[in-house]
Every structure is written in C-alpha cells, then in structure tokens.
N, C-alpha and C positions, 0 to 999 in steps of 0.2 A: 504494500500500500504506500502510495506516495503522499507525503504530508501536503495538505492543501488540495488534494485531488487532481493535481496536474499530471501531465505526461512525463515519463522519465526522460531525462536528458540523454539522448542517444550518444552524443559525443562523449559524455562523461562515462557512460556504460562501456563504450568501446575502449576508452583509455584505461579503465579499470581492468577489462578483460586482457588488454595487451600487456599491462603491467603484471598481471597474474601469470600470463604465458611466459613472460621474460623471467619472472621469479622461478617458475617451474623448470624452465630450461637451465637456468643457473644451478638450481639444486640438483638436477639430474647430472650435470657436468661435474659437480662436486662429488656426487656419489660415484661416478665412474672413475674419478681420480683418487678416491679414498680407499685404502686397503684395510680389511679387518681379518682377524685370524680366528680359527677354531682349532681345537685339539682333542685328541682322544688317547686313551691308554696312559694317562698321567703325563702327557706331553711327548709320548713316543712318536706320535704322528701329528703333524701340524699342517693345516691347510690355510692358504691365504687367498681371499677373494676380494674383489672390488665391492664397493657399496651397492653396485648394481647387480652383483651376483656372479661376475666372471671369475673363474678360477685362474689365479695368477701364479700360485706356487704350492709345492708340496714338499715337506721335509719329513724324512723317515729316519729315526734313530736306528743305527745298526742293531741295537738290542731287540728291535721289533721284528727283525728278519730271521725267520726260522724256515729253512727250505722244506722242512717236513710239515710245516703248518702254515701254508700260504693263505688259508681261509681266514685265520685270525687277523693277519695283516690286511687282507682285503676289507674285513669288517672295521678295522681301525681307520682305514682310509675313508671309507664311506662315512663313518661317524664323525671324523674330523671335518670333512667337507660339509656335512649337514650342520655341524656346529658353526662353522664359518658362515654358511648361508643364513642361519638363524640370526647371527650377529649382523649380517648385512641387512636383513629384513628389519631388525630393530633400528638400524641406522636410517633406513628408508623411511620408517615411520617418524623418526625424529625430524628428518629433513623435509619430507613431503607431507606429513600429516597436517601441519597447519595450512598448507596450500590446499589440500583436499577439503578441509573444513571451509575454506574461503570459497570453494566451488559448490557449497551447499551441503557438504558432509557426505556426499554420495560416493566419495572415493574416486580413484582414478583407475580406469580400466587397465587390467594387466598387473596391478599392484595388489598386494595381499591385505589391504586395509580399506 
C-alpha cells in the first residue's frame, strides 16, 4: 500500500531493484572468492570449497591411507566434502540471506534458503 494512495514511483522501484541486483552480484562474487574448509576423521581428511560450493582442495593425512581399507578413506573424503559444503551453505546464508529477505523473503532460486 502506498501512503496517500498514489502510484508507486517506477523510477524509484527500478533503482531499488538495480541496487539489489548489484548487491546480489557482489555477494555472489565474494562467495566465489571465499574458501571454507570441512574435515573428517579428526582432521585426517580436509576439504576446501568456495563459498559457492566449488571444491578447491583436498588434503589427506598419510595416516588415513590404508591400502587394505580404501572404503574408510572414501567415507572420510565424502564426509569432509559434505562438511565443507555445509560451511559454504552457512556462508551463503550469511551473505545472501539479507538480500533474499529484501526480495520478499521468498529466497533465491537454486539456493538452499
């Protein structure tokens, strides 16, 4: 509802939408440049992903490598990557959550909030 019953100022609405789009793009660029880590096995396996979820690195402590038990190593890798992605999602919510609320709270398609 517009105070006074007048029509919304289209120019002002367009400017607000453009600013929100720029803020969103800037936040997405920051996420792509920020790295977060997840670990498993008490730090035996560490995965690094960007804030947007791209896997950037994987470190495996030699103590985690047992040629007779590669299944455990695989499980540790999956767990570390999942932990890193959970941290990336938390970062996304911190960076993009306020922007999504500015869009009416409906969230942004493709993002988990």
